[in-house]
N, C-alpha and C positions, 0 to 999 in steps of 0.2 A: 045491837048497834047503839042502843042507849048507853050501855057501859063503855063502848068504844068512844063515843063523843065525850063522856065524862073524863075518860083517860086523856083524851086530846087536850081538854081544858087543863088538866093537871100537868101535862107535858109543857104546855105553854107557860104556866105559872112558874114551874121549877126551872125550866130551860132559861127563861128570862132572868131569873134570880142568879143562876150560876154563871151564865155568860156575862151578865151585867157586872158581876164582881171581877171576873177575870179580865175583861176589857179595861175596866177602871184601874185595876192594879197595874196592868202593863203601862197605861198612860201615866199613872202616878209615879211608878218607878223611874220612868224616863225623865219626868219633870223634876223629881227629887235628885237624881244622880247625873242627869245629862249624858247618860251612857247608852250608846247603841248596843254595846257588848252585853249589857245587863238584859235588855229586852230581847236580844237574839238568843241568849242562853235560856230565857224563860220560854220563848216560842219553840225553840228546838227541843227543850226538855218536855214540854207539853206533848209534842208530836211523838217523841220517843216513848214516853210513858203510856200514851194511848196505844201505840203499836205493841209494846211489850205486854201490856196487861190484857189485851183482847182475848187470847185463848183461855187464860185463867178465869177471867170474868165470864166467858161463855160457858165454862164448865159449871160455875156457880149457878148460872141461870138454868141450865139443864137439870141440875140436881136439887132444885128447890122450887117451891111455888113462886110464880112470877111476882105476885103482889108482895110476898115476903121479901123477895130480892129488892124490889123498889123501895120498900120501907127501910130495909137495912141500908141501902144506898143513901137515902135521905137523911137517916140518923147520923151516919158517918160524916156526911157532908156538913151537917149542922154542927157536930162536935168540932170538926177541923176549922170551920169558919169561926166558931166561938174561940178556939185557941188563938187564931190569927187576930181576932178582935182584942183579946187580952194582951197579946204581944204588942199590938199597936198602941194601946192605951197606956201600958206601963213601961214602955221604952222611951228614953229621951228622944225628942224630935230630931236632934242632930244625928242620931244613930242611923237614920234613914237617908242620909245625904251622900253616902259613899258606897261604892260597890263592894268594898272590903269589909262591910259591917255584918257581924254575925246576926244581930236582931233583924236586919233587913232580909237576909236570906232565910231565917227562921219564919218570918212573916210570909215571904213568897212561897216557901215550900209547903207550909200548912194550907195556904189558899190553893196552890196547885194540886195537892193531894185531895183536897175537898172537891175540886172540879173533876179530877180523874175518877173519884168514887162515884160521881154522878153518871159516868159512862156505863155503869151497871144497868141503870134505867134504860139507856139507849139499846143495849143488847137484849133486854127483857121484852121490849116492845114488839119486834117482828114476830116472835112466837105467840105473843098475846094477840096480835092482829090475825094470825093464822087460826087461833082458837075462837076468836070472837066474831070474825067477819066471814060470811059465806064466800066461797071460792070465786063466784062470778063478780063479786064486788071488791075483791081483795086489792086489785091494782088501783082502784079508785081510793080505797082507804089509805094505801101507801102514798098516793098523791096528796091526800089531805094531811098526812103526817109531814110530807114535804112542805106543804103550805104553812103548817105550824112552825116548822124550822125557819122558813123564810120570814115569818112574822117576828120570831125571836131575834133573828139577825137584824131586822130593820129596827126593832125597838132598842136593842142594846147599842147599836151604832150611834143612836142619838142620845139615849138616856144616860149611858155611862159617862160620856164626856161632859154633858151638861150638869149631871149630879155632882161629879167630881169638882167641876169648876165653881159651882155656886154653893155647894153644901160641904164638900170636903170628904176625905176618906172615912172619917168617923161615922158619918151618916150613911155612906155606901155600905159599910160593914154592918152597922146596926139594922138597916133596912133589909139586908140580905138574911140576917138571922130571923127577923120577924116573918119575912116571906117564906123562909124555909119551914118554919113551924106551921104556917097556914097551909103550905103544900102537903106536909105530913098529915095534918088533920083531915084535909080534903081527900087524900088518898085512902085514909083509914075508913072513911064512910062509903067509899065506892065498893060495891059488891061485885067481885069478879068470880064467875063460876069456873073453878079449876078442879079437874079430877086429880086423883092421886098421881104422884110423880111416877112416870113409867121408866123402867130400866131399859135402855136401848138393847137391841139384839146383840148378843156377844159380849155384853158388859156384865160383870159379875157383881159389882156393887156400885152404889150411887156416888161415892166420894172419890172417884177416880177421874183424872183428866182424860184418860183413854185416848191418848194422842194417836196411837197406832190404829185404833178403831175408827177414829174420825177420818184419818188419811185414807184408810181402806174404803170408807164410805164415799169419799170424794173421788177416789179412783174408779169406784163402781158406777158412777154416774157419768156417762160420756160427755166430755167437754167441760166439766165443772172446774177441774184444775186449770185447764187452759183459759177459762174465763177469768179466774182469779189472777193468773199471771198476766193476762192482758190488762186487767184493771191496775195491777201493780205497775206495769210499764207506763200506763196512762198517768198514774199518780206521780211517777218519776218525772214525766214531762210537765205535769201541772205544777209540780214544785217549783218550776222556773218562775211562775207568776207571782209567788209570794214575796220574794225579795226585790223583784224588778218592777212590779206594777206601779207602786207609789213613785219611785224615781222617774219613771217614764211619764206618768200623769203630771207630775210637778214640773216637768220640762215644758209642758204645754200651757198650764194654768197655775194660778196662785193656790196656796194651801187652802184658803177659805173656799174657793170655788171647787177644788178637788174634794174636800170634805162633804160639801153639799151634794155634789154629783154622786158620791158613793152612797150617801144616805138615800137619795132618790132611786139610784140604780138597784139598791137592795130590794126594792119592791118588785123588781122583775122576777126574783126568786119566788115571791108569793104568787105572781101572775102565772108562772110555769106550774106551780103546785096546784093552783085552782083549775087549770086546764086538764091536768092529769086526774084530779079528783072528779071532774065532770065527765071526761071522755075515756079515761083509762089509758092503758098502754098498748092496746091492740091485741089481736089474737095470738101473735107470736112476740112476746116481750124480748126474746133473744135478738130478733131482727130489729126491733125498735131500739134496743140498747145500742146496737152497732150503727144504725142510721143516725141516731142522735150524736154519736161520737164523730161520724163523718162530717156532719154539719159543724160541730164544735171545732174540729181541727181546721176546716176550711176557713172559718171565721178567724181562727188564730193566725192563719197565714196572711190574712189581708187587712186586719183591723189596724195594723201599724204600718201599712205599706206607704203611707204618706203622713207627715207630721200634722195630723188633724184631730182635734178633740171631738169633732162630730163623728169621725170614724170610730174613735174609742168608745163613745157613748153607744153607738149602734152595735158595735162588736160585743161590748160587755152586757148589753141588754139581752142579746141573743144567747150569749154564753151562759149567763146566770139563769135565764129562763129554761135552758135545756137541762140544767143540773137536777131539778126534781124529777124530770122524765127519766133520765138515765138511772138515778138512784132507785126510783120506784120500779123500773123494769128489772133491775138486779134483785131487789127484794122479792118481787113477785115470782121470779124464776126460782130463787132459793126456797121460798115458802111452798112452792109446788112440788119440787123434786126431792126435797130433804125431809125426812120424818121429823115431826114436831119435837120429839124427845131429844133430837140431836141439833136442833136449829140454833140453840145458844152457842154451842161449840163451833158450828160451821160459820155462823155470823162473826163470832169472835176470832176464828182462824182467818177469815177473810179480812177483818179489820186489822189484824196483826200483820198479815202478809202485804196487804195493799197499802197500808199507811206507813210502813217502815221506809218506803222509798222516798217520800216527800222531804223528810229532814235532810237526807244526804244530798238531794238536789239543791235544797235551799242553801246548804253550807257550801256546796261546790260551785254553784252557778255565779255567785258574786265575784270571786277571784277570776273565773274564766271570762266573765263579761268585762271586768276591769282591765285585765291584762291582755286580752285577745280581741274581743269583738269591738270594744270602744276604739282602740288604736287602729283596728282594721278599717273602721268606717270614718276615722278622723284624718289619718295621714297615710294609711296603708293602701294595699292594692284594691281593697273593697271599695274605698272611696273613689278610686280612679275608674274601677270597672262599672259600678252601678250608681255612683254618687250623683251623676247628672240628673237622674230621675228619681232615685230613692232618697237622696239627701245625704249630707255628711254631718259629722260631729258626734259627740258622746251619746246623745239621745237616739241617733240613728243606729248606733251600735247596739243599744238595748232593743230597739225595734227589730233589728235583724235576728236577735236571739228568739223573739216571739215568732217571727216568720219561719225560721228554721225548725223550731219546735213544732209548729203547726204542720209543716211538710212531713216531718218524721212521723208525727202522730197519724196523719192521713194515710201514709204508706203502710204503717203498722196495722191500722184498722182494716184497710182493703185486703191486705195479705191475710189477716186473721179470718176474714169472711170466706176465704177459699180453703180453709183447713177442715180436717175431719172433726176437730173439736167443736167448731161452729155448727156444722151440719148435724153432728151427733147430739148436741145439746138441744138444738131446735126440734129434732125428731123426738127426743125423750120428753120434752115439754108437751108437744102436741099429742103424743101417744097417751100420756097420762091424763089428758083431758077426756 
């Protein structure tokens, strides 16, 4: 457990560094170019790269010692951040003021790839938790990991904007390089007890992706593929929140108030993680995961039912508090039913399958809201049918999207709980105990 706590400290340091740079670069690119298209491309590219790289990264994790993987990840990130720093320093400042600039996109791509390389660390951590933490405490360890991610989110929400505003991009990049070196040296001195890399059953050599073997493993565990596709559809619906949450919030309060609210609400992620770290996820994490989703989608149905910032605050607090619980439950399930020598690929597969949905929703929901839901609740039959109590106007069109997404998510979750996939995975988890 001492090694685990040391790792969590390293995760905090490196996670803050990488997220801090990425958030600051997104803000900076928008301020430099005044282009929403540029920031949309950056956000969409990040999600697509994350999804596409997951299975390959998972294979790297399985076929190497986890500390080595984390060190390689940190070194690659440091090199790419260094290249972006040189591009920034030696390019004329006017080169960063237009979306058509080659230096701008070279700068963005090197930062993006540096952050994506950091995802290797994220995939190495669940197998490490399996190795380092006794089974009876593993769910609480996952909750602590969720708490660390919440702290990272809270810090970078505030630090990236303030550092960029008062110090500039030069110091953002330079501080990221310094912190990256500190993170590497800290990781170097952590002693992680790892046995020789095991070759999974049916695998002839260590340098193979073994896609067919991983899929066969997933099929052999009742309900596991069903769980992944359930999470994929959930992410498809959650992708709605990314492009629409800010426009809805800004229809209720000023930019300054909205920014402060998000900074404060981000602490609910920490709160949720702390609860899981203390109490765990229960005897049956499968049931816990689905109950968490039921509450999440009920909140999504009702937090915009009236144009009230108080409802938004309450809804987002519950929503963000539940995320560490749901994530910890999923990790605990996979760590229990999947052999440790294949966990990297399974977690990578899950990341690729589950995350590929969000970018498509984010790109699709904007036009659908703009050309259907907003007119529907402004001058269309929706305004006539429910406008007297739901409200009318563009903001109520956005609100209706959230309510519909919550209803669909709730029906999906309840239906999934009645399937053989749900009961089979629950039985498998409990039998393995």
